[in-house]
N, C-alpha and C positions, 0 to 999 in steps of 0.2 A: 503494500500500499504506500502511496506517496505520503511522506511525512506530514503533509499538510492536513491529511484526514486521519492520521494514525490514532489521534486521541479523540476523534469525534464519536459521540455516544450513538450506539446502534439501537435498533428496535428490540433486539433479542440477544441472549447469550446461549451458546451451545456448550454443553459439558462433553468433553471428549476423553476424559481420563479412563484408562482401562483398569477394571478391578484386578486384584491380585489373582483371583481364581479364574479369570477369563481364559478362554481356550484360544489357541492359534491353529489355523489351518493354512495350507499352502497349495497353490495351483501352479503348474509349469507346462510350457508347450510340450514337453516330453513326458508329462505325467500320465497316470491312468486312473480312471474313476473307481477302479477296484482297489486302489492303494488306500493307505491309512490316512492320507492328507497331511502328512508330516513334512518337515523340510527334506528329509532323505527320501521320502516316498510320497510325492505330491499328487494331488488330484489333477485331472486334465481340464475340467470345466467348472465355470461359475455354478452351473445348474447343480453339480454334485454337491457343491458346498452348501446349497440351500437345504439339503437334507440334514445337515449337522449344525449350522451356525445359529447362535442365539444372542440375546442381549449381552453386551460386553465383550463378545468374541471379535477376533480379527481374522480376516482371510488375507494373507500375503500373496500377492500375484508376482510371480517371478518375470524377469525380463525375457524378451523375444517376441516372435510373431505367432499369434494364435490364429491359424487359418480356419475360419468358421465355415461350416457346411449347412445345407439345409436340414440334414439330420439332426442338427442341434437346435432347431426351432422349438421353443418350450411350449408355446401356445399358438393356436390358429383361431383367432376370433373374427368371424365373418371374413372381411377382406384384409385382415391385419395379421401379420406374421411377427410375433414377439419372440425374439431369440433368447436373450438373457433376461430372465424375469427375477427381480429381487423383491420378493413378496414378504420376507420375514422383517420383523420390526424390532428395534431396540426399545430400551426404556429410558426415562430421565436419568442421566448420569451413566448410562450403560448403552452407548450406541453400538451398532454392528458396523465394523470397519472393513472396507475393501480397499487395501492399500498396495500400491506398487512396492515391492520389496526393496528396502534400502534405496540405492540410487539407480536401480534397474528400471528399464522402460518397457513395460508390456504393451503390445500393440495388437488390437483385435481387428483383423482384416476380414471384411464382409464381402469382398468382390465376387465370391462364388455363391453367395446367398441370393438366389434369384427365383423365388416362388412365383409361379405364373399368376398374374392377376391379383397380387397381394401387396399391401404396403409393408414395408420392413421397418421394424424398430429394433435397433441393436441392443440397447439396454432399456428396459422398462421397469421403473421403480415404483411399485404400488405400496411397498412397505414404508414405514415411518422410522425416524431415528436412525438413519444410515449415513455413513460418512464414506464417500468415494474419493480417492485421491491418487493422481498420478497415472491414470488410465488413458490410453489413446485409442480412438476408433477411426478407421479408414475404410474407404471403398464401399460404403453402404449404397446399394443399388435401388433403382426404380425400374419396374417392369410394366407398369400401366402407362398407356399412351394418352389417356384422358386426364381430367383434373385429379391430382393425387398428391401425396407427399410421403416420403420415408423420413425417419428420425434417427439420430445417433443416440441421444439420451432423452428420455421421456419420463417426467416426474409427475406422479399422482399422489405421493405420500406427503407427510408433513414432517417438519423438524429434521430435514435432511440437509446435509452439506455435500456439495460438489466442488472439489478443489483440484487445481492443476490438471484438468482434463484437456485433452486435445481431440478436435473433431475436424478431419481434413480429407481432401482429395476424394470426395464421394459425391453422390447425387442427392444427399439428405440434408434436411435442416440439422444444424449442429446440436442445439439444446432447446428442448421444448418444455416449458413449464405450463402444464395444462390443468393442474388441480393441486390443492394442498396449501398449507400455511406455514409460515416460519421457516421457509427454505432459503438457504444461502448459496449462491453460485459465485465461487471465489477464484479469481486468477485462472480462468479458463480461456482457451483460444479456439476459435472456429474459423477455418480459412480454406479457400479454394474448393468450395463445394458448389457444384453446378448440376442441376438436373437437365441433361441433354436428351432425355427420353420422352417425357410427357409434354403435351401442349406445344408441339413444334420445337422443342429444345431450348426455349427462351430461358427456362429456369426461373420462372416468375414466382415460385412458392418456396424457394430455398434461401432461408434467412440464417444468419449466424446463430442468433438467439431469439426465441419466440416466447411471449408471455401472453397467455390467452385463457384466463381462469374464470370460473363461475362465481356467483355470489358466495361469500364466506371464505374465500381463499385469500387470506390477508398476511401482511407483514413479510413479504418476499423481497429478497435483495439480490441484485447483481452488482458485484464489486470487483474491480481490477480485471475485468475481461476485455479481450480483443476480438475483433471481427473484421476480416478483410478478404477481399476477392470472393465473396459469396454472391451468387448470381442474382439475388434479390436484394434484401435489406440486411444491414448489420444487426440491428435490434428492432423487433416488430412487436408493437403492443395493440394491434388492432382488435376490436370486438372483445375486449376484456372487461370484466365486471368489478374488478378491484384494482386498487392502486399498487404501484411497485416503486421501489427506490432503485435507481441506477446511479452508482457512484464510482468515480474514477475509472471509467471504461473508455476504450478507444474504438472507433469505427472508421475504416478507411478503405478506399478502392472498391466499395461494394457496387453492384450493378455491372461490373466488368469481369472478364476473365483475365488471367495474368498478362495477356497481350493487349489489354485494354479494348477488346471487342465488347460492344455494347450488348447487355443481356437484359436482366429484369428491371425492376423499378429503380433500385440503386440509391436508397436513402441511407444515411448513416444510422440515424435514430428515428424510427417511425413511431410517433408517441401517442397513438390513440386512434380514434375514429371508429365508425360502425357501418361503413359502407355508405353509398350514396343514398340508399333508401332507408338506412338506419338499422335495418335488422331488428333485433330485439334490444332496444335501449334499456340499460339498467335503471332502476328507480332513482339512484343517485350516480351521476357520472363520476368515475374515479378521478382523483387528482394525483397524477404521477409526479414524482420529484426526480430531477435529473441534475446532478451537481458534479463538478470537478471533471467533466468528461470532454473528450476530444473527438471531432469529426473532421476527417482530411480526405479531400479528393474523392468524394463519393460522386456517383454519376448524377444524382438528383440533388436533394437537399441534405445538408449536414444534419440539422434538427428540424423535423417536420411534424406539425400538429395534426396533419392528416385528417382534416374535417372534424376534429374534436369539438363537440358542442359544450365547451366550458374551459376551464383553466388548467394550465400545467405549470409547475414550478421549475424554472431553469436558472440555476445559480452557479456562477463561476465556471462557465463552459467556454471552450474555444473551438472555433470553426475556421477552416482554411481550405481554400481552393475547391469548394463544392460548387455545383451549379447555382445553388442558392444556399447561403450559409445558414440563415434561420427563416424558415417558411412557416408561419403561424396560422395557416388557413383554418378557419373554423366553420361551423354549421349553425344555423339559427336554432332557436329553442324549439321550433315546430319540426325541425329537421326536414325542411323543404327546399332550402337553398344554401349555397356556400356563402359565407360572409368573412370579412376580416376577422381574425382571432380576437377573442375577448376573454377577460377573466384571467389572463396569464399573469404570473409573477415572474418577472425577468430582472435579474440583478447581477451586475459584475461579469457580464458576458463580453467575450472579445471575438472579433471576426477579422479576417484578413483575406484579400484577394478572391472573394467569391465572385462568380460571374454576376450574380445578384447578392447584395448583402443581406437585407431584411425585406420580406415581403408579406402581404396579407396580415398585417397587424393593426388593430384598432388601439392605438396608444391611449386614447382617452378612456377606454373601458378596461385597461389593464393596470396592474401595479408594477410599473417599470421605473428604474432609476439606476444610474451609474453603469450603464452599458456603453460600449464604444459608440454605438449609433446615437444614443441619447445625448452623449457628451460631445458628439461631432469630432471624434478623435480620428486622426489620419496617420497611417504608418508607412514605413518603407522597410525594405529587406534588412537593412542595417540595424533596425530596432530589435532584432531577435538574434539570440545566440546561434541559431541554426534553423534551416528550412528544408533539410534533406528528409524526404519521406521514408528513405530506407531505415532511419532511426526507429520507426514504429515497429519493425519486426526483429529488432535486436533481442538477444537472449534475456530471459527474465533473470531476476536476482536469485541467488541460491534458495532464498526462502519462498520463491514463487511470485514475488511482487513484480510489478511492471518495472522496466529498466529506467534509470535516470538518463534522459537524452536531452541534447541541446535544442531539438525541434520545438519551436514556438515559445521557448522560454524568454522571458523579458531581459534585454540587455540594458545596462545602466543608461538612463536617458530616455528610455521608452515612455511615451506619454501615458501609458496604462498603469504605471507604477503609482500605488497609493491613491488610485482614483475610485476605489470601490467603497461599499458600505458594509457594515458588520451584519452578516447573515447567520452567524453562529458557527462559521468555519474558522479554525485557528489562522492567525496571520501575524506577520511581523511588521514593524513600522507603525506609522500613525494611522494607517487605514489599509484594508485589503487591497491587493492588485487585482486587476481585471484578469479573467481567464482561469484556466485550470491549474496554472503553475505559479505558486507564490515565490517571488524572487527572494533569495536570502539577502538580508541587508548587510551581510558581512562582505558581499562581493563589491 
């Protein structure tokens, strides 16, 4: 986590201590499900561990490639093929852990899982109180040519932690939070995912991270996550009935393939909406909070309200090189027409070199102050320590946090320094800086 947010209070606390009597099980690519599940004689599959694991236990997953097959599909529900189903639940203070072993890197390869006419879900977590860490998923397939979606990680439980996961080089959505409360998605990466099979290969359903929950699924958080070169959006919150906190996340190059061929919608953060006709509007429109996040060179908007009929909190975010840096398009209360966005709280945001900077914003009906556009600030390249997009994919820190990079950090003399207002995020100096990165006043 960037030190600016390290001490910021969160909505919930997870207990991850392992009791002394907790059991340990092991899985390895060369294991056998007839083994005892020990380090010397590991299981071969996640599915086998489900028959043994309980609250407080840990499943250690050895490094290497796990070549998944259709024979390993755990459940076939109508048109959905669920491969690894984690249905067991932990208890308060006794989570069930599924951890990469030490510094090893387990990779689950789904390139040969192609059930005809079915949506593939690589990991379906219906249990609660689970902690997944250090697992990679690649090659998840799509076999349906019409409207469809496959998913790498699908959450339906509560009180789960997903940490340091990688979801890449497949046709599926990276992470889908479709139900459950008090879940934390921490320091995860979703990248180079493109559905080239369905709907003429445009990839219009493949987001890095999706949040689409029913009423009652509350207090969910995405923190320290990155999303890039996904064929649709980086983060998508359309048609959700509860609010989410997105903190210290980066979305870049979405809507493109790695050669920058145009694909799907391509918003960095799609922050709401219920479709043009409204669908089933919730009784209370959720108010999402996005803070300390960065959107760079996305095909469409960096931050996009997507017809949301109400307000969103955007605090200390940075947008750079997007077609529109901040597009706050709203929908009227009757949901019959698009209108400039209203009800938004926008403070301390910074943008640079968008083809359009800010659009579709009714400033008179919003709580806005100390943004680069309200202050009339103008920048040049020399105001920043760096503008190299390659910084965004540098390796994470040993603890999994995002790397410290020069990209878009404020150089001495930048007019955005000390131009913010206090929104409860720690800062140095007489006032907060604009944007996602607080400049150290010792520099």
